[in-house]
C-alpha positions as CSV (number, residue, x, y, z in Angstrom):
1,X,-22.6,21.1,-3.1
2,X,-24.2,17.6,-4.1
3,X,-22.5,14.8,-3.8
4,X,-20.3,12.8,-6.5
5,X,-20.9,10.0,-7.5
6,X,-19.5,7.5,-10.2
7,X,-20.8,3.9,-11.7
8,X,-19.1,1.3,-10.1
9,X,-16.2,-0.6,-11.8
10,X,-17.5,-3.5,-14.0
11,X,-16.5,-7.0,-12.1
12,X,-14.4,-9.4,-14.3
13,X,-16.2,-11.6,-11.7
14,X,-18.8,-12.8,-9.3
15,X,-18.5,-11.5,-6.3
16,X,-19.5,-13.3,-3.3
17,X,-20.2,-13.4,0.3
18,X,-16.9,-14.6,0.3
19,X,-15.3,-11.9,-1.6
20,X,-16.0,-9.9,1.5
21,X,-14.2,-11.9,3.9
22,X,-11.2,-9.8,4.4
23,X,-7.9,-10.6,7.6
24,X,-8.7,-11.1,11.0
25,X,-7.8,-8.0,13.2
26,X,-5.3,-7.4,15.1
27,X,-3.1,-4.7,16.3
28,X,0.1,-6.0,15.5
29,X,2.3,-4.2,14.5
30,X,4.6,-5.1,11.0
31,X,5.8,-3.3,8.2
32,X,3.2,-1.1,7.2
33,X,2.2,0.3,10.3
34,X,5.9,0.8,11.1
35,X,5.9,2.4,7.9
36,X,2.8,4.9,9.2
37,X,4.3,5.6,12.8
38,X,7.8,6.5,11.3
39,X,6.5,9.4,8.7
40,X,4.3,10.8,11.4
41,X,1.2,10.8,8.8
42,X,-1.7,8.5,7.7
43,X,-2.6,10.3,4.4
44,X,-6.2,8.6,3.8
45,X,-7.5,9.1,0.1
46,X,-11.4,11.3,0.7
47,X,-14.2,12.7,-1.2
48,X,-14.5,16.3,-1.0
49,X,-17.5,16.8,-2.6
50,X,-19.5,13.7,-1.5
51,X,-22.0,15.3,1.3
52,X,-22.4,13.9,4.5
53,X,-19.6,11.4,3.4
54,X,-17.0,13.1,2.8
55,X,-16.9,16.7,1.8
56,X,-16.0,20.6,2.5
57,X,-17.3,22.7,4.4
58,X,-17.3,26.2,3.0
59,X,-17.6,27.4,6.4
60,X,-14.8,26.3,7.8
61,X,-13.0,24.4,4.7
62,X,-13.0,21.4,6.8
63,X,-13.5,18.1,5.1
64,X,-16.1,16.2,7.2
65,X,-18.5,12.7,6.7
66,X,-19.4,9.9,7.3
67,X,-16.3,8.5,5.7
68,X,-13.6,11.2,7.6
69,X,-15.0,9.7,11.0
70,X,-13.5,6.4,9.7
71,X,-10.3,8.0,8.9
72,X,-9.5,9.8,12.0
73,X,-10.9,7.4,14.3
74,X,-7.8,5.1,12.2
75,X,-5.5,7.7,13.0
76,X,-6.3,7.9,16.1
77,X,-6.1,4.5,16.9
78,X,-2.5,4.4,15.2
79,X,-1.7,7.5,16.9
80,X,-0.4,9.6,14.1
81,X,-2.1,13.2,12.7
82,X,-4.1,12.2,9.8
83,X,-3.6,13.8,6.7
84,X,-6.4,13.9,4.0
85,X,-5.6,13.6,0.2
86,X,-8.8,14.9,-2.0
87,X,-8.8,12.4,-4.8
88,X,-11.2,11.1,-8.1
89,X,-12.5,7.5,-8.1
90,X,-10.4,7.1,-10.8
91,X,-7.1,7.7,-8.3
92,X,-8.6,5.1,-5.9
93,X,-6.5,2.4,-7.1
94,X,-3.5,3.5,-8.8
95,X,-2.3,5.9,-5.6
96,X,-2.4,2.4,-3.2
97,X,-0.8,0.4,-5.7
98,X,2.4,3.4,-5.6
99,X,2.5,3.7,-2.7
100,X,1.2,8.2,-2.3
101,X,-1.5,6.9,0.0
102,X,-1.8,4.9,3.1
103,X,-5.6,4.3,2.6
104,X,-8.8,5.2,1.1
105,X,-11.7,5.6,2.8
106,X,-14.3,7.0,-0.5
107,X,-17.5,4.9,-0.5
108,X,-15.3,2.0,-2.6
109,X,-17.5,-1.3,-3.4
110,X,-15.1,-3.9,-2.5
111,X,-16.0,-6.6,-5.5
112,X,-13.6,-9.4,-6.2
113,X,-12.0,-7.9,-9.2
114,X,-11.0,-5.0,-6.8
115,X,-9.3,-7.5,-4.4
116,X,-7.0,-8.9,-7.4
117,X,-5.6,-4.9,-7.1
118,X,-6.1,-4.0,-3.2
119,X,-7.0,-5.1,0.1
120,X,-10.2,-4.6,2.0
121,X,-11.7,-4.1,5.4
122,X,-14.5,-5.8,6.3
123,X,-17.4,-3.7,5.3
124,X,-17.6,-0.8,7.3
125,X,-21.2,0.6,5.8
126,X,-23.4,-1.8,3.2
127,X,-25.2,0.7,0.9
128,X,-27.4,0.0,-2.0
129,X,-29.0,1.8,-4.9
130,X,-32.7,3.2,-3.9
131,X,-34.9,6.0,-5.3
132,X,-35.8,9.5,-4.1
133,X,-38.8,11.0,-4.7
134,X,-41.0,14.2,-4.5
135,X,-42.0,14.9,-0.9
136,X,-45.8,14.3,-2.5
137,X,-44.5,10.8,-4.1
138,X,-42.8,9.5,-1.9
139,X,-45.7,8.9,0.6
140,X,-47.0,6.1,-1.2
141,X,-44.0,4.4,-2.5
142,X,-43.2,1.1,-1.6
143,X,-41.1,-0.1,-5.0
144,X,-39.8,0.5,-8.5
145,X,-43.0,-0.7,-9.2
146,X,-44.7,2.2,-8.2
147,X,-42.3,4.3,-11.0
148,X,-44.3,3.6,-13.6
149,X,-44.5,6.8,-15.7
150,X,-42.9,8.5,-13.0
151,X,-40.0,10.4,-14.5
152,X,-36.3,9.2,-13.0
153,X,-32.8,10.5,-13.2
154,X,-29.5,8.8,-13.3
155,X,-26.3,9.6,-14.5
156,X,-25.5,9.0,-17.8
157,X,-23.6,5.6,-18.7
158,X,-24.2,4.2,-14.8
159,X,-25.3,0.9,-14.2
160,X,-28.5,3.0,-12.1
161,X,-30.4,3.5,-15.1
162,X,-30.3,-0.2,-16.4
163,X,-31.2,-1.1,-12.9
164,X,-34.2,0.5,-12.3
165,X,-35.2,0.0,-16.2
166,X,-35.3,-3.5,-15.5
167,X,-36.9,-3.7,-12.1
168,X,-39.3,-1.2,-14.0
169,X,-39.3,-1.4,-18.2
170,X,-42.1,1.8,-17.6
171,X,-40.1,4.0,-15.6
172,X,-39.4,7.0,-17.6
173,X,-35.4,7.0,-17.2
174,X,-34.1,10.5,-17.8
175,X,-29.9,10.7,-18.0
176,X,-27.8,13.5,-16.4
177,X,-24.3,14.5,-16.6
178,X,-24.1,13.9,-13.0
179,X,-26.0,13.2,-9.4
180,X,-25.6,16.9,-10.1
181,X,-27.4,17.4,-13.1
182,X,-30.2,15.0,-12.4
183,X,-30.5,17.3,-8.9
184,X,-31.0,20.6,-11.3
185,X,-33.2,19.0,-13.3
186,X,-35.3,17.6,-9.7
187,X,-35.4,21.2,-8.6
188,X,-36.6,22.2,-12.1
189,X,-39.4,20.0,-12.3
190,X,-38.6,17.7,-15.6
191,X,-37.9,14.8,-13.8
192,X,-39.9,13.7,-9.9
193,X,-37.3,11.3,-9.4
194,X,-33.4,9.9,-8.6
195,X,-32.1,6.6,-8.0
196,X,-28.0,6.1,-6.9
197,X,-26.4,5.0,-3.7
198,X,-28.7,5.6,-1.0
199,X,-26.2,7.8,0.7
200,X,-25.8,9.5,-2.3
201,X,-29.5,10.2,-2.5
202,X,-29.1,11.6,1.2
203,X,-26.7,14.1,0.0
204,X,-29.2,15.2,-2.4
205,X,-32.4,15.6,0.5
206,X,-30.0,17.7,2.5
207,X,-30.1,20.1,0.0
208,X,-33.8,20.4,-0.7
209,X,-36.6,20.3,0.9
210,X,-39.2,18.6,-1.5
211,X,-37.0,15.5,-1.8
212,X,-37.0,12.6,0.2
213,X,-35.6,8.8,0.4
214,X,-38.3,6.7,2.0
215,X,-38.6,3.6,3.4
216,X,-37.6,1.1,0.7
217,X,-35.6,-1.8,-0.2
218,X,-32.6,-1.6,-1.5
219,X,-32.7,-3.5,-5.3
220,X,-28.5,-3.8,-5.3
221,X,-26.0,-4.3,-3.1
222,X,-22.9,-2.4,-2.6
223,X,-20.9,-3.0,0.5
224,X,-18.2,-0.6,0.6
225,X,-14.7,-1.2,2.5
226,X,-11.7,0.5,3.5
227,X,-8.7,-0.5,0.9
228,X,-5.2,-0.7,1.1
229,X,-2.7,-2.0,-0.6
230,X,-2.2,-5.2,-1.3
231,X,0.5,-5.6,0.0
232,X,-0.2,-4.0,4.0
233,X,-1.9,-6.4,5.4
234,X,-1.1,-5.9,8.5
235,X,-2.8,-2.2,8.4
236,X,-6.1,-4.1,6.8
237,X,-5.7,-6.1,9.9
238,X,-5.4,-3.1,12.4
239,X,-8.5,-1.1,10.7
240,X,-10.6,-4.1,10.7
241,X,-9.6,-4.1,14.6
242,X,-10.7,-0.6,14.7
243,X,-13.9,-1.4,12.5
244,X,-14.6,-3.7,15.3
245,X,-14.4,-0.9,18.7
246,X,-16.3,1.4,16.3
247,X,-19.4,-1.3,16.4
248,X,-19.0,-2.3,19.8
249,X,-18.7,0.8,21.9
250,X,-21.2,2.9,19.7
251,X,-19.0,5.5,17.6
252,X,-20.4,3.5,14.1
253,X,-23.9,4.6,15.6
254,X,-23.4,7.6,16.6
255,X,-21.6,8.6,13.3
256,X,-24.2,7.5,11.1
257,X,-27.4,9.3,13.4
258,X,-25.5,12.5,12.8
259,X,-24.5,12.1,9.2
260,X,-27.1,9.4,7.7
261,X,-30.0,8.9,9.7
262,X,-31.7,12.2,9.2
263,X,-32.3,10.9,5.6
264,X,-32.6,7.6,5.2
265,X,-34.1,7.0,8.9
266,X,-32.2,4.4,10.9
267,X,-30.4,1.7,10.1
268,X,-31.5,-1.8,8.6
269,X,-30.5,-4.9,9.6
270,X,-27.6,-4.7,7.0
271,X,-26.1,-1.6,9.3
272,X,-23.5,-1.5,10.5
273,X,-23.0,-4.7,8.0
274,X,-21.4,-8.0,10.2
275,X,-17.4,-8.5,9.8
276,X,-16.1,-11.8,7.4
277,X,-13.0,-12.5,7.7
278,X,-11.2,-15.5,6.9
279,X,-8.4,-14.4,4.5
């Protein structure tokens, strides 16, 4: 199963560090938490085909991954069963606005434009665009400048292609319908590299022994947050309190170690992210 990836929504404003600020952590119960406890379930929108973040195990039929660990922990701390709802990227904001789901934990990037429609937790994972290469090329890779003359695949219509061409104009950018298509082309020898968010590339590397994500600096910033309805501030504060605990007592690190570290290596200084508050 290949991981899914969608182009990030174009922000209609300039996202700054101030946009990463969320609400101060609190376990005080408000209207949203009371609603969830009365319903006796936390409904969370997730992916079922983003390998290592949220994907369905074909043997157990259970959805699992780093994002699912976060959702599980939030439900446990609220004290209600977790109900996962598989959604597309396009579903995320409409379903939060309609109240059909309580939270989204689906590798969703925080930006200033989305803050007008939903409320975000503090950043829980810092992703960014990187490059996956054939193992023989990966050993000498140090950055996009090494991609001159290399065939690099990214989904058509995404910013990933533009980003890689801006970093190395001599890279031979090739388009596929999605990252699944890129992986097929990689395995058929039609391209030598794939670019995208590091968690997407980790999922691809998990499926091909000749695919490697070498140690490298990301050349975009993709801060992932847990999203909620704009009015559910008490729920966001509660999520932030849970994220503080996950960072401090080691469960964030254990989850990263299980799902992402085998393919991305140990987390760098950007992970786990430093929480920012002040709204």
